[in-house]
C-alpha positions in Angstrom: 61.7 0.5 -0.2 64.6 1.8 1.8 65.5 0.8 5.2 68.7 0.3 7.2 67.0 -2.7 7.0 66.0 -1.6 10.4 68.6 0.3 13.8 68.8 1.1 14.6 69.2 5.9 13.9 70.1 4.8 13.8 68.1 0.8 12.8 68.2 1.3 15.9 69.9 4.6 15.2 66.8 5.6 13.4 64.4 2.9 14.4 65.6 3.8 17.8 63.1 6.6 17.9 60.4 5.5 15.5 58.5 2.2 16.2 54.8 2.0 16.8 53.1 -1.3 17.8 50.4 -2.5 15.4 48.9 -4.8 17.9 48.5 -2.3 20.8 44.8 -3.0 21.3 45.2 -6.8 21.8 44.4 -8.1 25.3 47.4 -8.7 27.5 49.0 -12.0 26.8 47.1 -12.6 23.6 49.0 -13.9 20.6 48.2 -13.1 17.0 48.3 -15.8 14.4 51.7 -16.0 12.8 52.3 -14.4 9.4 53.8 -16.7 6.8 54.5 -14.3 4.0 58.0 -12.8 4.4 57.3 -9.7 2.3 54.4 -8.8 4.5 56.7 -9.1 7.6 59.6 -7.1 6.3 57.3 -4.3 5.0 55.5 -4.1 8.3 58.8 -3.9 10.1 60.1 -1.2 7.7 57.0 0.9 8.3 57.1 0.4 12.1 60.8 1.2 12.3 60.9 4.2 10.0 57.6 5.8 9.0 55.4 6.2 12.2 54.5 9.8 12.7 55.3 12.5 10.1 58.5 13.5 11.8 60.5 13.0 15.0 63.5 14.0 17.0 65.7 12.6 19.8 68.8 13.2 21.9 71.3 10.4 21.5 74.2 9.6 23.9 76.7 7.2 22.3 79.4 5.4 24.2 82.2 3.8 22.1 84.2 1.1 23.9 87.3 -0.5 22.4 88.7 -4.0 23.0 90.8 -2.6 25.9 87.8 -1.1 27.6 88.7 2.4 26.8 85.6 4.6 26.3 84.8 7.6 24.1 81.5 9.5 24.2 79.4 11.2 21.5 76.2 13.2 22.1 74.0 14.4 19.3 70.5 15.4 18.3 68.8 13.7 15.4 65.8 15.0 13.4 63.8 12.9 10.9 61.1 14.0 8.4 59.1 11.9 6.0 58.8 13.2 2.4 56.0 10.6 1.9 54.8 7.7 3.9 56.8 4.6 3.2 59.0 6.6 0.7 61.7 9.2 0.7 63.0 10.6 4.1 65.4 13.3 5.4 67.7 13.1 8.4 69.7 15.8 10.2 72.3 14.9 12.9 73.9 17.6 14.9 76.8 16.8 17.3 77.0 18.4 20.7 80.0 16.8 22.3 82.9 16.1 22.6 84.7 19.2 21.5 86.5 17.6 18.5 83.1 16.9 16.8 81.0 19.7 18.3 78.9 21.4 15.6 79.6 18.6 13.1 76.5 17.9 11.0 75.5 14.8 9.1 72.5 15.1 6.7 70.8 12.4 4.6 68.2 12.6 1.9 67.1 9.0 1.6 65.6 7.9 -1.8 63.5 4.8 -2.4 64.1 4.7 -6.1 66.4 1.8 -7.0 68.2 3.9 -9.6 69.0 6.8 -7.3 71.6 6.7 -4.4 70.9 8.5 -1.1 72.4 12.0 -0.9 74.7 12.4 2.2 76.5 15.5 3.4 79.0 15.9 6.2 79.9 19.4 7.6 83.2 19.7 9.5 83.3 23.0 11.4 87.0 23.0 12.1 87.7 23.1 8.3 84.4 24.9 7.6 84.0 22.3 4.9 80.9 20.6 3.5 81.6 17.4 1.6 79.4 14.8 -0.1 79.7 11.3 1.2 80.0 8.8 -1.7 77.6 5.9 -2.0 80.7 3.6 -1.7 81.4 5.0 1.8 78.0 3.9 3.2 79.5 0.8 4.9 82.3 2.6 6.7 82.3 3.7 10.4 80.0 6.4 11.5 82.1 9.0 13.4 84.5 6.3 14.7 81.8 4.1 16.2 80.8 0.5 15.5 77.7 1.8 13.6 78.0 2.4 9.9 76.7 5.2 7.7 74.3 2.7 6.2 72.9 2.0 9.7 72.0 5.7 9.8 70.5 6.3 6.4 69.1 2.9 5.6 69.4 -0.1 3.3 67.2 -0.7 0.4 65.0 -3.8 0.9 65.2 -4.6 -2.8 69.0 -5.0 -2.5 68.5 -8.3 -0.7 66.5 -11.5 -0.9 64.5 -12.4 2.2 63.5 -15.7 3.7 61.5 -16.4 6.8 63.7 -19.1 8.5 62.0 -19.3 11.8 58.9 -18.3 13.8 59.0 -18.5 17.6 56.5 -17.5 20.2 58.0 -14.0 20.3 59.7 -13.3 17.0 59.9 -13.7 13.2 63.5 -14.5 12.1 64.2 -13.3 8.6 67.4 -14.0 6.7 68.5 -11.4 4.2 71.1 -12.2 1.5 72.6 -9.4 -0.7 71.9 -9.8 -4.4 75.2 -8.1 -5.3 77.7 -9.7 -2.8 80.6 -7.8 -4.2 79.3 -4.5 -2.9 79.1 -5.5 0.8 81.4 -7.2 3.4 78.7 -9.6 4.7 77.3 -12.7 3.1 73.9 -12.5 4.9 72.2 -11.1 8.1 69.4 -12.4 10.2 66.8 -10.1 11.8 64.6 -10.9 14.9 61.3 -9.0 14.5 58.8 -8.8 17.4 55.7 -10.7 16.4 53.3 -8.3 18.2 54.6 -4.8 17.3 57.1 -5.6 14.5 60.0 -3.8 16.2 63.3 -5.2 15.0 65.0 -6.5 18.2 68.2 -8.1 17.0 70.4 -8.2 13.8 73.2 -10.7 13.3 75.7 -10.2 10.4 77.8 -13.1 9.0 81.0 -12.7 6.9 82.0 -14.4 3.7 83.0 -17.5 5.7 79.6 -17.6 7.3 81.1 -16.5 10.7 79.1 -14.2 12.9 81.0 -10.9 13.3 78.5 -8.2 14.1 75.4 -8.0 16.3 73.0 -5.1 16.9 70.4 -5.3 19.6 67.5 -3.3 20.9 67.9 -3.6 24.7 65.2 -1.4 26.1 61.8 -0.3 24.7 59.5 2.3 26.2 56.1 3.6 25.2 56.3 7.3 24.1 53.3 9.1 22.6 51.7 5.7 22.1 54.7 4.5 20.1 56.9 1.6 21.4 60.3 3.3 21.2 63.8 1.8 21.4 65.6 3.9 24.0 68.7 1.7 24.3 70.6 -0.1 21.6 74.0 -1.8 21.4 76.2 -2.9 18.5 79.1 -5.3 19.0 81.9 -6.0 16.5 83.1 -9.5 17.3 86.1 -9.1 15.0 87.6 -6.1 16.7 86.1 -6.5 20.2 84.5 -3.1 20.0 81.1 -2.2 21.3 79.0 1.0 20.8 76.1 1.7 23.1 73.3 4.3 22.4 70.7 5.7 24.6 67.8 7.9 23.3 66.1 10.6 25.4 63.9 13.7 24.8 62.1 11.7 22.1 59.2 13.6 20.4 57.0 12.8 17.4 54.9 15.0 15.1 56.7 18.2 15.9 56.1 19.9 12.6 59.7 20.1 11.2 60.0 22.4 8.2 61.4 21.2 4.9 64.1 23.9 4.7 65.8 22.5 7.8 67.1 19.7 5.6 69.0 21.8 3.1 72.6 22.7 2.7 72.2 26.2 4.0 71.5 24.7 7.5 74.7 22.6 7.6 76.7 25.7 8.7 73.9 27.3 10.8 71.8 24.5 12.3 68.2 25.2 13.3 67.2 25.7 16.9 65.4 22.3 16.8 68.8 20.6 16.3 71.0 22.5 18.8 68.7 22.8 21.8 
């Protein structure tokens, strides 16, 4: 099944507005017995991060900070709709500011089939141009931030091997190693998953020399419509010194998004749900 593994829309980027606790009815302070099967853990986390509610939307404020402390802002709306539970999904991202990216649209049709790449489109209003984003571009910067396109659209769980390397009082720590190391820039990444609600709380990426170079964290979680929701996430690029912060607001679930919103015709004329 697909995931980013988790983000953050956005793995935070996406998981940022879709994470429901599976242990919400447990008494305060109660601890569940730890799970030992890693596949159970990663599949629960995938469902919690991406597939709660049939659809959802959020306003995202992004702050990009370079190594010199200079800041650039991005503001956009993100819409998400499940094609089927635990399977294919669709995403629509509409940029509101600044002026140089206003009305830019990024759309993803995420596929869970191993033999089918995700479909991605980017509409640039200044050129009035719609272009397809190649699968080879999925690990490049998303609109100049420290997030990557794959952070938005998701990473296939089947592309990695998974090992439960640690269980603490609060988290499961899962190590993920790519099966095709020549297709990615990292050698492995570790994910900290909350034991009680399976929200991914931190991801650490290590390069080919096993040096930590990238960290994504969920820094604030709130309960929205009975869903524990990441409302602040941060990614740090330790190689460049860059940091990107994201805050989520106006989060809504089960709003009844129509299928035709996620078609090419709406790239040039976004629906009211995306622009309001």
